[in-house]
C-alpha positions as CSV (number, residue, x, y, z in Angstrom):
1,M,0.0,0.0,0.0
2,Y,2.7,2.5,1.0
3,E,5.7,0.3,0.4
4,G,8.5,2.4,-1.0
5,R,6.9,5.7,-0.2
6,I,8.3,6.0,3.3
7,R,12.0,5.7,2.6
8,C,13.1,6.8,6.1
9,K,12.6,3.6,8.0
10,E,12.7,5.1,11.4
11,L,9.5,6.9,10.5
12,L,7.5,3.7,10.1
13,D,7.0,3.8,13.9
14,K,5.2,7.1,13.5
15,I,2.3,5.9,11.5
16,I,-0.8,6.8,13.4
17,S,-4.6,7.0,12.7
18,A,-6.3,10.1,11.5
19,E,-8.1,10.3,14.8
20,D,-4.9,10.2,16.8
21,A,-3.4,12.9,14.6
22,A,-6.5,15.1,15.0
23,S,-6.1,14.7,18.8
24,L,-2.7,16.4,18.5
25,I,-4.5,19.6,17.4
26,K,-5.5,21.6,20.5
27,D,-8.0,24.4,21.0
28,G,-6.5,27.8,20.0
29,M,-3.8,26.4,17.8
30,T,-2.8,27.8,14.5
31,V,-2.9,25.0,11.9
32,A,-1.1,25.6,8.6
33,T,-1.8,23.1,5.7
34,S,-0.8,22.3,2.2
35,G,-3.2,22.9,-0.6
36,F,-3.9,25.3,-3.5
37,T,-7.0,25.7,-5.6
38,P,-8.0,22.9,-4.4
39,S,-5.2,20.4,-4.9
40,G,-2.7,18.6,-2.6
41,Y,-4.5,19.5,0.7
42,P,-4.9,17.2,3.7
43,K,-8.2,15.4,3.9
44,A,-8.2,12.5,6.5
45,V,-7.0,14.5,9.5
46,P,-9.5,17.4,9.0
47,L,-12.4,15.0,8.6
48,A,-11.4,13.3,11.8
49,L,-11.1,16.6,13.6
50,A,-14.5,17.7,12.3
51,K,-16.0,14.4,13.5
52,Q,-14.5,14.9,17.0
53,A,-16.0,18.4,17.1
54,E,-19.4,17.1,15.9
55,E,-19.3,14.6,18.8
56,G,-18.8,17.4,21.3
57,R,-15.1,18.1,21.5
58,K,-14.5,21.9,22.0
59,V,-11.8,23.0,19.6
60,K,-11.3,26.2,17.6
61,I,-8.3,26.8,15.3
62,N,-6.8,29.5,13.1
63,L,-6.5,27.9,9.7
64,F,-3.8,29.0,7.2
65,T,-3.5,27.3,3.7
66,G,-1.8,28.0,0.4
67,A,-5.1,29.0,-1.3
68,S,-8.5,27.3,-1.6
69,V,-8.8,23.7,-0.5
70,G,-11.5,21.1,-0.7
71,Y,-14.6,20.3,1.3
72,E,-12.8,17.9,3.6
73,L,-10.9,20.8,5.0
74,D,-12.8,24.1,4.6
75,G,-16.3,22.7,4.4
76,A,-16.2,20.1,7.1
77,L,-14.4,22.3,9.6
78,T,-16.7,25.3,8.9
79,K,-19.9,23.2,9.3
80,T,-18.7,21.9,12.7
81,G,-17.6,25.4,13.9
82,V,-13.9,24.5,14.2
83,I,-12.5,27.5,12.2
84,A,-12.1,30.8,14.1
85,R,-9.8,32.6,11.7
86,R,-8.9,31.8,8.1
87,L,-6.4,33.1,5.5
88,P,-5.4,33.8,2.7
89,Y,-7.9,32.6,0.1
90,Q,-11.0,30.3,-0.2
91,T,-13.7,29.1,-2.6
92,N,-15.9,26.9,-0.4
93,G,-19.6,27.9,-0.2
94,D,-20.1,27.1,3.4
95,L,-17.0,29.0,4.4
96,R,-18.0,32.0,2.2
97,K,-21.3,32.3,4.0
98,A,-19.6,32.1,7.4
99,L,-16.9,34.6,6.8
100,N,-19.6,37.1,5.6
101,T,-20.9,36.9,9.1
102,P,-19.1,37.5,12.4
103,A,-18.7,33.7,12.7
104,I,-15.2,33.5,11.1
105,E,-12.6,36.2,10.8
106,Y,-11.1,36.2,7.3
107,Q,-8.0,37.9,6.1
108,D,-7.7,38.3,2.3
109,Q,-4.0,38.4,1.3
110,H,-1.8,38.6,-1.7
111,L,-0.7,35.0,-2.1
112,S,3.0,35.8,-2.3
113,H,2.8,37.7,1.0
114,T,1.5,34.9,3.3
115,P,4.7,32.8,3.6
116,Q,7.0,35.7,4.2
117,Q,4.6,37.2,6.8
118,V,4.6,33.9,8.6
119,R,8.4,33.9,8.7
120,Y,8.5,37.5,9.8
121,G,6.3,36.6,12.8
122,F,3.5,38.9,11.6
123,L,0.9,36.1,11.8
124,G,1.9,34.5,15.1
125,N,3.3,31.1,15.9
126,I,2.5,28.1,13.6
127,D,1.7,25.3,16.0
128,V,1.3,22.5,13.5
129,A,1.7,22.0,9.8
130,I,-0.4,19.3,8.0
131,V,1.0,18.4,4.6
132,E,-0.1,15.9,2.0
133,A,2.8,13.9,0.6
134,C,3.4,11.3,-2.0
135,I,6.8,10.3,-0.7
136,I,8.9,10.8,2.5
137,T,12.6,10.6,1.5
138,E,15.5,8.7,3.2
139,D,16.3,11.8,5.2
140,G,12.8,12.4,6.3
141,H,12.0,15.2,3.9
142,I,8.6,15.6,2.4
143,V,7.7,15.3,-1.3
144,P,4.4,17.2,-1.8
145,T,1.6,16.0,-4.1
146,T,-0.3,18.2,-6.6
147,S,0.5,21.6,-5.1
148,G,3.5,23.5,-3.7
149,G,1.5,26.3,-2.0
150,N,2.9,27.5,1.3
151,S,3.9,24.1,2.5
152,A,7.7,24.6,2.6
153,T,7.5,27.7,4.9
154,F,4.8,26.1,7.0
155,V,6.9,23.0,7.6
156,Q,10.0,25.2,8.4
157,E,8.1,27.3,10.9
158,A,5.8,24.8,12.6
159,D,6.4,23.4,16.0
160,F,5.6,19.9,14.6
161,V,4.4,18.4,11.4
162,I,1.7,15.8,10.6
163,V,2.1,14.1,7.2
164,E,-0.8,12.7,5.2
165,L,0.8,10.1,2.9
166,N,-1.7,9.8,0.1
167,T,-1.3,6.6,-1.9
168,S,-3.7,7.8,-4.6
169,Q,-1.2,10.5,-5.6
170,P,1.4,9.3,-8.2
171,V,5.1,9.0,-7.1
172,Q,6.1,10.6,-10.4
173,L,5.1,14.0,-8.9
174,E,8.5,14.0,-7.3
175,K,10.0,14.9,-10.6
176,M,7.9,18.1,-10.9
177,H,8.6,19.8,-7.6
178,D,11.2,22.6,-7.2
179,V,11.2,23.8,-3.6
180,Y,13.1,27.0,-2.8
181,I,12.6,29.3,0.3
182,P,14.1,32.8,0.0
183,K,16.2,34.2,2.8
184,D,14.6,37.0,4.7
185,P,15.8,40.6,4.9
186,P,18.5,41.8,5.6
187,N,20.0,38.6,4.1
188,R,17.7,38.1,1.1
189,E,19.4,37.4,-2.2
190,P,18.1,37.6,-5.8
191,I,15.9,34.6,-6.7
192,P,18.0,33.0,-9.5
193,I,15.2,32.4,-12.0
194,V,15.9,34.0,-15.4
195,K,13.8,31.7,-17.6
196,A,10.4,30.2,-16.8
197,G,11.9,26.7,-16.9
198,D,14.8,27.3,-14.5
199,R,15.0,24.9,-11.5
200,I,16.6,26.4,-8.5
201,G,15.7,24.2,-5.5
202,T,15.1,20.6,-4.3
203,P,12.4,18.1,-5.2
204,Y,11.3,17.9,-1.6
205,I,10.4,20.1,1.4
206,P,13.3,20.0,3.9
207,C,11.9,18.6,7.2
208,G,13.7,15.8,9.0
209,P,12.3,12.8,11.0
210,E,12.5,14.6,14.3
211,K,9.9,17.2,13.4
212,I,7.3,14.7,12.1
213,A,4.9,13.9,14.9
214,G,2.8,11.4,12.9
215,I,2.1,10.0,9.5
216,V,-1.4,9.2,8.4
217,I,-1.9,6.8,5.5
218,T,-4.8,7.9,3.2
219,D,-6.0,7.4,-0.3
220,I,-8.6,10.2,-0.6
221,P,-8.3,11.9,-4.0
222,D,-8.3,15.6,-4.6
223,A,-11.9,16.9,-5.1
224,V,-11.5,18.0,-8.7
225,R,-14.0,20.5,-10.0
226,P,-15.7,20.4,-13.5
227,L,-14.9,23.2,-15.9
228,A,-17.8,24.7,-17.7
229,P,-17.8,24.2,-21.5
230,I,-16.4,27.1,-23.5
231,D,-19.5,29.0,-24.4
232,E,-20.0,31.8,-27.0
233,V,-19.2,34.6,-24.5
234,S,-16.0,33.1,-23.1
235,G,-14.9,32.0,-26.5
236,A,-15.3,35.6,-27.8
237,I,-13.2,36.9,-24.9
238,G,-10.5,34.4,-25.8
239,K,-10.6,35.5,-29.5
240,N,-10.5,39.2,-28.7
241,L,-7.5,38.6,-26.4
242,V,-5.6,36.6,-29.1
243,E,-6.3,39.4,-31.7
244,F,-4.9,41.9,-29.2
245,L,-1.8,39.9,-28.6
246,K,-1.3,39.5,-32.4
247,A,-1.5,43.3,-32.8
248,E,1.1,43.7,-30.1
249,V,3.5,41.4,-32.0
250,A,2.8,43.3,-35.2
251,A,3.6,46.6,-33.5
252,G,6.9,45.2,-32.2
253,R,5.9,45.4,-28.5
254,L,6.0,41.6,-28.0
255,P,8.1,38.9,-29.6
256,K,6.5,36.2,-31.8
257,N,6.4,33.7,-29.0
258,L,5.1,36.4,-26.7
259,L,6.5,36.5,-23.1
260,P,5.7,34.1,-20.2
261,L,2.0,33.9,-19.7
262,Q,0.1,34.0,-16.4
263,S,-3.6,33.1,-16.1
264,G,-6.0,33.1,-13.2
265,V,-8.2,30.2,-12.2
266,G,-11.8,29.4,-13.3
267,N,-13.9,28.9,-16.3
268,V,-13.3,32.2,-18.0
269,A,-9.5,32.0,-17.4
270,N,-9.5,28.4,-18.8
271,A,-11.4,29.6,-21.9
272,V,-9.0,32.5,-22.4
273,L,-6.0,30.2,-22.5
274,A,-7.9,27.8,-24.8
275,G,-8.2,30.7,-27.3
276,L,-4.5,30.3,-27.9
277,L,-5.0,26.7,-29.2
278,D,-6.4,27.9,-32.5
279,S,-3.9,30.7,-32.8
280,D,-0.6,30.8,-34.7
281,F,1.4,31.4,-31.5
282,E,4.1,28.7,-30.8
283,N,7.0,28.0,-28.3
284,L,5.0,29.7,-25.5
285,E,6.0,29.6,-21.9
286,F,3.7,29.6,-18.9
287,Y,4.7,31.1,-15.5
288,S,1.7,31.2,-13.4
289,E,-0.1,29.8,-10.3
290,V,-2.6,27.2,-11.5
291,I,-2.2,24.6,-14.3
292,Q,-5.7,23.8,-15.6
293,D,-7.0,21.7,-18.5
294,S,-6.3,24.3,-21.2
295,A,-2.6,24.4,-20.2
296,M,-2.4,20.7,-20.7
297,D,-4.2,21.1,-24.0
298,L,-1.5,23.6,-25.0
299,I,1.3,21.2,-23.9
300,D,-0.4,18.4,-26.0
301,A,-0.5,20.7,-29.0
302,G,3.2,21.5,-28.6
303,K,2.5,25.2,-28.0
304,F,3.6,25.3,-24.3
305,V,7.2,24.3,-24.0
306,V,7.2,24.7,-20.2
307,C,4.5,25.2,-17.6
308,S,5.6,26.6,-14.2
309,G,3.0,26.9,-11.5
310,T,2.2,26.0,-7.9
311,S,-0.6,23.6,-8.4
312,L,-2.3,21.2,-10.8
313,T,-6.0,21.9,-10.8
314,P,-7.6,19.9,-13.7
315,S,-11.1,18.7,-14.2
316,E,-12.0,15.0,-13.6
317,E,-11.2,14.3,-17.3
318,G,-8.1,16.4,-17.1
319,L,-6.9,14.6,-14.0
320,K,-7.3,11.2,-15.8
321,R,-5.4,12.5,-18.8
322,F,-2.6,13.8,-16.5
323,Q,-2.2,10.6,-14.6
324,D,-2.3,8.4,-17.8
325,N,0.5,10.5,-19.4
326,I,2.3,11.7,-16.3
327,D,5.8,10.8,-17.5
328,F,5.2,13.1,-20.6
329,Y,3.8,16.0,-18.5
330,S,6.5,15.7,-15.8
331,D,9.1,16.8,-18.4
332,K,7.1,20.0,-19.0
333,I,5.6,21.0,-15.6
334,I,7.4,22.5,-12.7
335,L,5.6,23.0,-9.3
336,R,7.0,25.7,-7.0
337,P,6.1,27.3,-3.7
338,Q,3.6,30.0,-4.3
339,E,6.1,32.6,-2.9
340,I,8.2,31.8,-6.0
341,S,5.4,31.2,-8.6
342,N,3.8,34.5,-7.6
343,N,7.0,36.4,-6.8
344,P,7.0,40.1,-7.9
345,E,10.7,40.0,-8.5
346,V,10.5,37.0,-10.9
347,A,7.4,38.3,-12.6
348,R,9.1,41.6,-13.4
349,R,12.3,40.0,-14.5
350,L,10.6,37.5,-16.9
351,G,8.2,40.1,-18.3
352,V,5.1,38.1,-17.5
353,I,1.9,38.8,-19.3
354,S,-0.8,38.6,-16.6
355,M,-4.4,37.6,-17.5
356,N,-6.9,37.7,-14.6
357,T,-10.6,37.9,-14.2
358,A,-12.7,40.7,-12.7
359,I,-16.0,40.8,-10.9
360,E,-16.5,44.4,-12.1
361,V,-14.5,47.2,-13.7
362,D,-15.3,50.9,-13.7
363,I,-15.0,53.4,-16.5
364,Y,-11.7,54.7,-15.3
365,G,-9.9,51.4,-15.2
366,H,-10.2,50.2,-11.6
367,V,-10.9,46.6,-11.0
368,N,-12.9,44.8,-8.2
369,S,-11.9,41.1,-8.1
370,T,-13.2,40.1,-4.6
371,H,-16.4,41.8,-3.3
372,V,-19.9,41.4,-4.6
373,M,-21.7,44.8,-4.3
374,G,-18.7,46.0,-2.3
375,T,-19.5,44.1,0.9
376,K,-19.8,40.4,0.4
377,M,-16.5,38.6,0.0
378,M,-16.5,36.2,-3.0
379,N,-13.2,34.3,-2.8
380,G,-10.3,36.6,-2.4
381,I,-7.6,38.5,-4.3
382,G,-5.5,35.4,-4.8
383,G,-2.4,36.0,-6.9
384,S,-3.9,38.6,-9.2
385,G,-2.3,41.5,-7.4
386,D,1.1,39.8,-7.3
387,F,1.1,39.6,-11.1
388,T,-0.9,42.7,-12.0
389,R,1.4,45.2,-10.3
390,N,4.6,43.6,-11.7
391,A,3.6,42.4,-15.2
392,Y,5.1,43.5,-18.5
393,L,1.5,43.7,-19.6
394,S,-1.5,43.4,-17.2
395,I,-4.8,42.3,-18.7
396,Y,-8.2,41.8,-17.1
397,T,-11.0,39.8,-18.7
398,T,-14.7,40.1,-17.8
399,T,-18.0,39.3,-19.3
400,S,-19.9,42.5,-20.0
401,C,-22.9,41.4,-17.9
402,A,-23.8,39.0,-15.2
403,K,-27.1,37.6,-13.8
404,G,-28.7,37.3,-17.2
405,G,-28.0,40.9,-18.0
406,D,-29.3,42.4,-14.8
407,I,-25.8,43.3,-13.6
408,S,-23.4,45.3,-15.8
409,C,-19.8,44.3,-15.1
410,V,-18.8,47.8,-16.2
411,V,-19.9,50.5,-13.7
412,P,-19.3,54.2,-13.0
413,M,-17.3,53.4,-9.9
414,C,-16.3,50.0,-8.5
415,S,-18.0,49.1,-5.3
416,H,-14.6,47.8,-4.0
417,I,-11.2,48.3,-5.6
418,D,-8.5,45.7,-5.6
419,H,-6.4,46.9,-8.6
420,T,-6.2,50.5,-9.3
421,E,-6.0,52.4,-12.6
422,H,-2.2,52.6,-12.2
423,D,-1.8,48.9,-12.6
424,V,-4.4,47.8,-15.2
425,N,-3.2,48.1,-18.8
426,V,-6.0,46.3,-20.8
427,I,-9.6,45.2,-20.2
428,V,-11.2,42.5,-22.5
429,S,-14.8,41.5,-22.7
430,E,-16.8,39.6,-25.4
431,Y,-17.4,42.9,-27.1
432,G,-13.9,44.1,-27.5
433,V,-10.6,45.4,-26.0
434,A,-10.0,48.6,-24.1
435,D,-6.3,49.5,-24.2
436,L,-5.8,51.9,-21.3
437,R,-2.1,52.5,-21.8
438,N,-1.1,56.1,-22.3
439,K,-4.6,57.4,-21.7
440,S,-6.0,59.9,-19.2
441,P,-9.0,59.0,-17.1
442,R,-11.3,60.8,-19.5
443,E,-9.9,58.9,-22.5
444,R,-10.1,55.6,-20.5
445,A,-13.8,56.2,-19.8
446,L,-14.6,56.5,-23.5
447,E,-12.4,53.5,-24.4
448,I,-14.1,51.2,-21.8
449,I,-17.6,52.3,-22.5
450,N,-17.4,52.0,-26.2
451,N,-15.3,48.8,-26.4
452,V,-16.0,46.7,-23.3
453,A,-19.5,47.5,-21.9
454,H,-22.6,45.7,-23.0
455,P,-24.5,47.8,-25.6
456,D,-27.6,47.8,-23.4
457,Y,-25.6,49.7,-20.7
458,R,-23.5,52.0,-22.9
459,P,-26.1,54.8,-22.9
460,L,-26.5,54.8,-19.1
461,L,-22.7,54.8,-18.7
462,M,-22.3,57.6,-21.2
463,E,-25.0,59.6,-19.6
464,Y,-23.2,59.4,-16.3
465,Y,-19.9,60.3,-17.8
466,E,-21.1,63.3,-19.7
467,E,-23.0,64.7,-16.7
468,A,-20.0,64.2,-14.5
469,L,-17.8,65.9,-17.1
470,K,-20.2,68.8,-17.1
471,V,-20.7,69.2,-13.3
472,T,-17.0,68.8,-12.5
473,K,-16.1,71.2,-15.4
474,G,-13.9,68.6,-17.1
475,A,-12.0,67.5,-14.0
476,H,-9.2,65.0,-14.3
477,T,-11.4,62.1,-13.1
478,P,-15.0,63.3,-13.5
479,H,-17.1,61.7,-10.8
480,L,-20.5,62.5,-9.3
481,I,-19.7,61.1,-5.9
482,G,-23.4,61.1,-4.8
483,R,-24.4,59.2,-7.9
484,A,-21.4,57.0,-8.5
485,H,-23.0,53.9,-7.1
486,D,-26.5,54.4,-8.7
487,F,-26.0,51.1,-10.7
488,H,-25.3,49.1,-7.5
489,K,-28.2,50.9,-5.6
490,R,-30.6,50.2,-8.4
491,F,-29.7,46.5,-8.4
492,L,-30.1,46.2,-4.6
493,E,-33.5,47.9,-4.8
494,T,-35.0,46.4,-8.0
495,G,-32.9,43.3,-8.9
496,T,-31.5,44.9,-12.0
497,M,-29.1,47.7,-13.0
498,K,-31.3,48.6,-15.9
499,I,-33.8,51.4,-15.6
500,K,-37.2,49.9,-15.7
501,K,-39.7,51.7,-17.9
């Protein structure tokens, strides 16, 4: 079952049950785990802890992860009231409901910031790290499974470590990991990545047998999520983006094989990457966070020569394809800690082209990627800010409308701002491209309204802009502060941003 996976023989005596491992977690502890959108996260121990809580055990923890994780961790622990504080990112429905009440305190963070803030001591002591592994080496080091996340720093900083050895995860993952932890100021050195495919670390997380308190054997697979089919809208966004990139090449602002690409996670992001399949672009490099189905499609087509990320997050079909061809993919895929995959220094050096998704954009180029109607947290900022602020070219994609047309994704003023006008270069919807470079706020407003907004909302947006321009006497950023959120107010009152006749 696990023969050959625990190569450090002295650790065989530390194999324990998930229940015994859960009992090591005490009330008030900070528990830091592996996992990233949602891959490579511990499952058996959290389920055991949730069951203990359900049976009456009083235990509350602070839960830190790499990014989003599966139901066995976020969902089960939320439902049983175990989580008191959570960071830095999530996508679980039950957790989302709870953190939008006083039940759970949630800190939304740039994903490259979390590990260094842990090492700096900003987030308090890490009592225990729980890490999913496919192998434990001869020296007691940990080979992660399908994600790098924050695991390396969590293991380094934790008082003790619990390992979930997952026998459903292939041992060939060892070939994909490249673990590197930067030194902290004042001793930090340049991260020696100059090409997307550079390997700079070890295929394991340094640990040692003395730090491992227990090993739990499990075979629970990652809870992969289906990806929606590429529909007409997302397909149009992908085509518009490809045409924009082709024009950049023609203008001499990008090389023929572009620059390393970064893409966010989700259905629209997956569709945007898929748009490159039918393009003439070749010899592309990917330096990003999440490797989804479309990235594997591009590897299969010979268009991606290297894929660097921090997690593998395929659909069920994509996971089977990956496992059936793992030796082929292992030569193309590198999994790094998120502090390296999302590192501002590396993104700036490589000239990454960032492509992320927005909940809403406003007419002056600000982007909201986290809050619905400005108050309700959706998922979190993730890595979008890490890349946006340091990209060679920062692009945001959005559908022009949501909720069947009742919500315009282009508004006069964002209800919450995660990415300012200073960082956003380009916005793409199914209707076109707004190139915001070298444009004043007044010029950006016209560019966004005319090229990105849905035709049904363009008159309303133009009416707002023209009145603001008149009232402010042509101010640098014409806003009617009292009316800036009329779109949001109208939706909250009537269920649509449209003006009902």
